[in-house]
C-alpha positions in Angstrom: 0.0 -0.1 0.0 1.2 3.7 -0.5 2.7 5.6 2.1 3.2 9.0 0.8 0.5 11.4 -0.7 2.3 11.0 -4.2 2.4 7.6 -3.9 -1.4 6.9 -3.1 -2.1 9.4 -5.9 0.1 7.2 -8.5 -1.8 4.1 -7.3 -5.2 5.6 -7.7 -4.4 6.6 -11.3 -3.1 3.1 -12.2 -6.0 1.7 -10.9 -8.5 4.0 -12.4 -6.5 3.4 -15.7 -6.7 -0.5 -15.5 -10.5 -0.3 -14.3 -11.5 2.6 -16.8 -15.0 0.8 -17.5 -15.7 1.2 -13.5 -14.9 4.6 -13.3 -17.0 5.5 -16.3 -20.0 3.7 -14.9 -19.4 5.2 -11.4 -19.1 8.7 -13.1 -22.2 8.3 -15.1 -24.4 7.1 -12.2 -23.0 10.1 -9.9 -24.0 12.5 -12.9 -27.4 10.7 -13.5 -28.3 11.0 -9.8 -28.1 14.8 -9.9 -26.8 16.2 -13.0 -26.9 19.9 -11.4 -24.4 18.9 -8.6 -22.0 17.3 -11.3 -22.3 20.6 -13.5 -21.5 22.5 -10.4 -18.5 20.3 -9.7 -17.6 20.6 -13.5 -17.5 24.5 -13.3 -15.5 24.7 -10.3 -12.9 22.5 -11.5 -12.5 23.6 -14.8 -13.1 27.5 -14.4 -13.1 28.2 -10.8 -16.8 29.3 -11.2 -19.4 28.9 -8.6 -23.1 28.2 -9.8 -24.0 31.7 -8.3 -21.1 33.5 -10.6 -22.4 31.6 -13.8 -25.7 32.9 -13.1 -24.8 36.5 -12.3 -22.9 36.3 -15.7 -26.1 34.8 -17.5 -28.2 37.5 -16.0 -26.0 40.1 -17.1 -26.0 38.8 -20.5 -29.7 38.8 -20.3 -29.6 34.7 -20.8 -28.1 35.6 -24.4 -24.9 34.3 -26.1 -22.2 37.0 -25.9 -21.5 36.9 -29.6 -24.8 36.5 -31.3 -27.0 37.1 -28.5 -29.5 34.1 -29.0 -31.0 32.8 -26.1 -30.5 29.1 -25.9 -32.8 26.4 -24.3 -29.7 24.6 -22.7 -26.9 26.3 -20.8 -24.8 28.4 -22.2 -21.0 27.5 -22.4 -18.4 28.9 -20.5 -15.9 30.6 -22.7 -12.4 31.2 -21.5 -8.7 31.9 -22.7 -6.9 28.8 -23.0 -3.4 30.3 -22.7 -4.3 32.5 -19.3 -7.7 30.1 -18.2 -9.4 33.9 -17.9 -12.9 33.4 -17.9 -14.3 35.8 -20.7 -18.3 35.4 -20.8 -21.1 32.9 -22.0 -21.6 31.7 -25.3 -23.9 29.4 -27.2 -22.3 26.0 -28.8 -22.1 27.3 -31.9 -20.1 30.4 -31.3 -18.1 28.5 -28.8 -17.0 26.2 -31.4 -16.4 28.9 -34.1 -14.0 30.6 -31.6 -12.4 26.9 -31.0 -11.5 26.8 -34.8 -9.8 30.3 -34.5 -8.0 29.1 -31.6 -6.7 26.1 -33.7 -5.8 27.3 -37.2 -4.2 23.8 -37.9 -7.6 22.2 -37.7 -8.9 25.0 -40.3 -6.4 24.3 -42.8 -7.6 20.5 -42.6 -11.0 21.4 -43.1 -10.1 23.4 -46.3 -8.1 20.5 -47.4 -11.1 18.3 -46.9 -13.5 20.8 -48.7 -11.1 21.1 -51.7 -10.4 17.2 -52.4 -14.3 17.2 -53.9 
């Protein structure tokens, strides 16, 4: 058994890698039991945001996308700078994907090559 915190973490990671299906099953069950709690955990982990802060941003944007202004039926995505991690605002899925393309010029080149293959 692991003696230090680092050894314990290494053991847990190795176990999770070997037991990937069990881990995914646990995560899926946890999500299905309470999706809002899982979403709150994700906000905190990925963006260091609370649900209250997200709601304040959403209210400030009047429930609409920060770029196109469309009000979505689903939750708006958190837009952030990948270099600094700073949260910029909330976006609909289409605008968020568009910004992803701009941040990944290699993907855009591949898409152009695909379209010209014809």
